[in-house]
C-alpha positions as CSV (number, residue, x, y, z in Angstrom):
1,M,-25.5,-13.2,-23.4
2,K,-21.5,-12.2,-22.7
3,V,-20.2,-11.2,-19.3
4,L,-17.2,-10.5,-17.3
5,L,-17.0,-12.2,-14.2
6,T,-14.2,-11.1,-11.8
7,G,-13.3,-13.4,-8.8
8,H,-14.4,-16.5,-10.4
9,K,-12.3,-18.6,-7.9
10,G,-13.8,-17.6,-4.9
11,F,-16.9,-18.5,-2.8
12,I,-19.6,-16.2,-4.4
13,G,-17.6,-16.3,-7.8
14,S,-17.4,-20.1,-8.2
15,R,-21.1,-20.3,-7.5
16,L,-22.2,-17.9,-10.0
17,L,-19.8,-18.9,-12.4
18,S,-21.6,-22.6,-12.6
19,K,-25.1,-20.5,-13.0
20,L,-24.2,-18.5,-15.8
21,N,-22.7,-21.4,-17.5
22,N,-25.5,-23.2,-16.8
23,L,-27.6,-20.5,-18.3
24,G,-25.8,-20.4,-21.5
25,Y,-23.8,-17.3,-21.2
26,F,-20.6,-16.4,-22.6
27,V,-18.0,-15.6,-19.4
28,W,-14.9,-14.0,-19.4
29,T,-13.4,-14.6,-16.1
30,L,-10.6,-12.3,-14.1
31,E,-8.8,-13.0,-10.7
32,K,-6.8,-10.4,-8.9
33,E,-3.7,-12.2,-10.1
34,G,-4.6,-11.7,-13.7
35,N,-4.1,-9.6,-16.5
36,Y,-5.3,-6.0,-15.3
37,E,-3.4,-4.2,-18.5
38,E,-5.8,-1.6,-19.6
39,L,-5.8,-2.6,-23.3
40,Y,-6.6,-6.5,-22.6
41,L,-9.4,-5.2,-20.3
42,E,-10.9,-3.2,-22.6
43,S,-10.8,-5.8,-25.1
44,I,-13.2,-7.8,-23.4
45,I,-14.9,-5.2,-21.6
46,S,-16.2,-3.2,-24.9
47,R,-17.7,-7.0,-26.0
48,C,-19.6,-7.2,-22.7
49,D,-23.4,-6.7,-22.0
50,V,-22.7,-7.3,-18.1
51,I,-20.0,-7.2,-15.8
52,F,-20.2,-9.2,-12.4
53,H,-17.6,-7.5,-10.5
54,V,-16.9,-10.3,-7.3
55,G,-13.5,-10.4,-7.1
56,A,-12.2,-8.2,-4.0
57,I,-10.0,-8.8,-0.9
58,S,-12.5,-10.3,1.5
59,D,-10.5,-10.3,5.1
60,T,-11.8,-7.8,7.3
61,T,-8.9,-8.1,9.4
62,L,-6.4,-7.2,6.6
63,Q,-4.5,-3.8,8.0
64,D,-2.5,-3.3,4.9
65,A,-4.3,-0.1,3.9
66,N,-1.9,-0.4,0.4
67,E,-3.0,-3.5,-0.5
68,M,-6.7,-3.4,0.7
69,L,-7.3,-0.3,-1.8
70,Y,-5.5,-1.3,-4.3
71,Y,-7.4,-4.6,-5.2
72,N,-10.6,-3.6,-4.1
73,F,-10.4,0.2,-5.1
74,T,-7.8,1.1,-7.7
75,L,-8.2,-2.2,-10.1
76,S,-12.0,-1.3,-9.5
77,K,-12.0,2.1,-10.6
78,M,-10.0,0.9,-13.6
79,I,-13.1,-1.6,-14.6
80,F,-15.9,0.8,-13.9
81,D,-14.1,3.8,-16.1
82,L,-14.1,1.5,-18.9
83,A,-17.6,0.1,-18.4
84,R,-18.8,3.9,-18.4
85,K,-16.6,4.3,-21.6
86,H,-18.5,1.2,-23.3
87,D,-21.8,1.9,-21.2
88,V,-21.5,-1.9,-20.0
89,K,-23.4,-2.3,-17.1
90,V,-22.0,-3.2,-13.8
91,V,-23.3,-5.4,-11.0
92,Y,-20.8,-4.6,-8.0
93,S,-20.7,-7.0,-4.8
94,S,-20.4,-4.9,-2.0
95,S,-21.2,-5.4,1.7
96,A,-23.3,-4.7,4.6
97,A,-19.9,-3.9,6.1
98,N,-20.4,-0.5,4.7
99,Y,-23.4,0.2,7.3
100,G,-20.9,-0.2,9.9
101,S,-22.8,-0.3,13.4
102,G,-25.8,1.1,11.7
103,N,-24.5,4.6,11.6
104,G,-23.3,4.7,7.8
105,I,-19.6,4.4,9.3
106,P,-17.5,1.3,8.6
107,N,-15.6,-0.5,11.5
108,N,-12.9,-1.4,9.4
109,L,-10.6,-1.2,6.4
110,Y,-12.6,-3.6,4.5
111,G,-15.9,-1.9,4.8
112,W,-14.2,1.7,4.1
113,S,-12.8,0.0,0.8
114,K,-16.3,-1.1,-0.2
115,L,-18.2,2.0,0.5
116,L,-15.2,3.9,-1.5
117,T,-15.6,1.5,-4.4
118,E,-19.5,1.7,-4.3
119,E,-19.6,5.3,-4.3
120,Y,-17.3,6.0,-6.9
121,G,-19.1,3.1,-9.3
122,L,-22.3,4.9,-8.7
123,K,-20.5,8.3,-10.1
124,A,-19.0,6.7,-12.8
125,C,-21.2,4.5,-14.5
126,E,-25.1,5.3,-15.3
127,K,-25.6,1.5,-15.3
128,F,-24.4,0.4,-12.0
129,V,-26.3,-1.9,-9.5
130,A,-24.3,-2.3,-5.8
131,L,-25.7,-5.8,-3.8
132,R,-25.0,-5.4,-0.1
133,Y,-24.3,-8.8,1.2
134,F,-25.3,-9.6,4.8
135,N,-23.5,-12.8,6.4
136,V,-23.2,-15.3,3.8
137,Y,-22.6,-19.4,4.4
138,G,-22.8,-22.2,2.1
139,P,-21.1,-24.6,-0.3
140,G,-17.8,-23.4,-1.9
141,E,-16.1,-21.2,1.2
142,E,-14.1,-24.2,2.3
143,H,-10.6,-22.3,1.1
144,K,-11.6,-19.3,3.4
145,G,-10.3,-20.2,6.6
146,K,-10.8,-17.6,9.0
147,M,-13.1,-15.7,6.9
148,A,-15.2,-18.6,6.4
149,S,-18.7,-18.4,7.8
150,V,-19.3,-19.3,11.3
151,A,-21.5,-22.2,9.6
152,Y,-18.5,-23.6,8.5
153,Q,-15.7,-23.2,11.3
154,A,-18.3,-24.6,13.8
155,Y,-19.2,-28.2,11.3
156,K,-15.2,-28.4,11.1
157,S,-14.4,-28.0,14.7
158,G,-17.3,-29.9,15.7
159,K,-18.0,-27.3,18.2
160,F,-18.1,-23.4,18.5
161,K,-17.8,-20.9,21.5
162,L,-20.1,-18.2,21.4
163,F,-19.9,-14.6,22.9
164,P,-23.3,-14.4,25.6
165,G,-26.1,-12.5,24.9
166,E,-28.6,-12.0,22.1
167,I,-26.4,-11.4,19.2
168,S,-27.8,-11.7,15.8
169,R,-27.0,-11.7,12.3
170,D,-28.9,-11.7,9.1
171,F,-27.4,-15.1,7.6
172,V,-28.0,-15.4,4.1
173,Y,-27.5,-18.8,1.8
174,V,-25.2,-18.3,-1.3
175,D,-27.6,-18.9,-3.7
176,D,-29.7,-16.4,-2.6
177,I,-26.6,-14.2,-3.4
178,V,-26.4,-15.9,-6.9
179,H,-29.9,-15.2,-8.1
180,A,-29.6,-11.9,-6.6
181,N,-26.5,-11.1,-9.2
182,I,-28.9,-12.5,-11.9
183,H,-31.5,-10.4,-11.2
184,A,-29.6,-7.6,-10.8
185,A,-28.5,-7.8,-14.6
186,I,-32.4,-6.6,-15.8
187,L,-31.7,-3.3,-13.4
188,E,-30.7,-0.2,-14.9
189,R,-28.9,1.2,-11.1
190,G,-29.2,1.2,-7.5
191,V,-27.8,0.3,-3.8
192,F,-29.7,-3.0,-2.6
193,D,-29.4,-4.9,0.3
194,V,-29.3,-8.7,-0.2
195,G,-29.8,-10.6,3.1
196,T,-33.4,-12.5,4.6
197,G,-34.3,-9.2,6.2
198,K,-34.7,-11.3,9.4
199,A,-32.0,-11.4,12.1
200,E,-31.0,-14.9,13.7
201,R,-29.0,-15.5,16.7
202,F,-25.8,-17.5,16.3
203,Q,-27.8,-20.6,18.3
204,T,-29.9,-20.5,15.6
205,L,-27.3,-21.0,12.8
206,L,-25.5,-23.7,14.8
207,T,-28.4,-25.7,15.6
208,G,-29.4,-26.0,12.2
209,M,-26.1,-27.2,11.5
210,E,-26.4,-29.6,14.4
211,I,-23.1,-28.1,16.3
212,P,-22.9,-27.9,19.8
213,Y,-21.5,-24.9,21.4
214,E,-20.7,-23.2,24.5
215,Y,-20.1,-19.3,25.7
216,H,-16.7,-17.0,26.3
217,T,-17.1,-14.7,29.2
218,E,-18.6,-11.5,28.5
219,D,-15.2,-9.9,29.2
220,K,-14.0,-11.7,25.9
221,I,-16.3,-9.4,23.8
222,P,-14.2,-6.6,21.5
223,S,-15.6,-3.1,22.1
224,W,-16.1,-2.8,18.4
225,Y,-17.9,-6.0,18.1
226,Q,-21.5,-5.5,16.0
227,Y,-24.1,-7.3,18.1
228,F,-26.9,-7.0,15.0
229,T,-27.0,-6.7,11.3
230,Q,-30.3,-7.2,9.6
231,A,-31.1,-6.7,5.8
232,D,-33.7,-4.2,5.3
233,K,-36.8,-5.3,3.4
234,D,-37.7,-2.0,1.8
235,K,-33.7,-1.9,0.1
236,F,-34.3,-5.3,-1.3
237,M,-34.3,-5.2,-5.4
238,P,-37.5,-4.8,-7.2
239,G,-39.1,-8.3,-8.0
240,W,-36.7,-10.2,-5.8
241,E,-36.6,-11.9,-2.3
242,P,-34.3,-14.5,-0.8
243,A,-35.5,-18.1,-1.4
244,Y,-33.8,-19.9,1.7
245,K,-35.1,-19.4,5.2
246,I,-31.9,-20.4,7.6
247,S,-33.6,-23.7,8.5
248,Q,-33.3,-24.4,4.3
249,G,-30.1,-23.2,4.0
250,T,-28.4,-24.8,6.9
251,E,-29.9,-28.0,5.9
252,L,-28.8,-28.1,2.6
253,Y,-25.2,-27.1,3.6
254,R,-24.9,-29.4,6.3
255,N,-26.0,-32.4,3.8
256,Y,-23.1,-30.9,1.4
257,L,-20.8,-31.0,4.1
258,N,-21.7,-34.5,5.2
259,E,-21.2,-36.1,1.7
């Protein structure tokens, strides 16, 4: 199978590239600083079976709308238009940020860029699968700085400060994301949640990472803060489910970091 993978140097992309190579796929790769000249892109996409479009700006704090929309929407639109022209399947790395606080309205510019791109892809391409990732953690995120998972940030600092209360997230191990992408390549179309389907408190994550924690005062919680995220199991891909519970994922990640 011949595939195009964008964002191959990133957290999820690098892990997916390794898996694709192990499966014996022929892989073209493309980063945001790569060649987006349309004729060059078309020469690749016209020979592809699948496009794994992982690459994007993932900084949820970025406020430069022009930069965010250029890299997350405009370049994606070019890829999707060429995929439609040559009848190539697209597996798009979308985000649970599209849900916002559960009302379907994103809370930030990043979320809007992902939702806009997802909606365009669904309209442009017949063969289009969007995967809405929840809170991903695991090997390969060391370069992400402030955008790295709480698991990694806590490990690097040796401690962590949490907001008080029953704040929970759906933490999903990166290899489940990789497996979801491979599985999505056999589907024709749809938008699917990729998580564990079970929200866990941050305390559970940090206990699994063996990292001590303390608490901020309640007045430090931003007004826009999300208290809860959880993938909907009814929105999982047919035939796919996560392989790693949080206890397994944190043990694997802890061992990886300790080595």
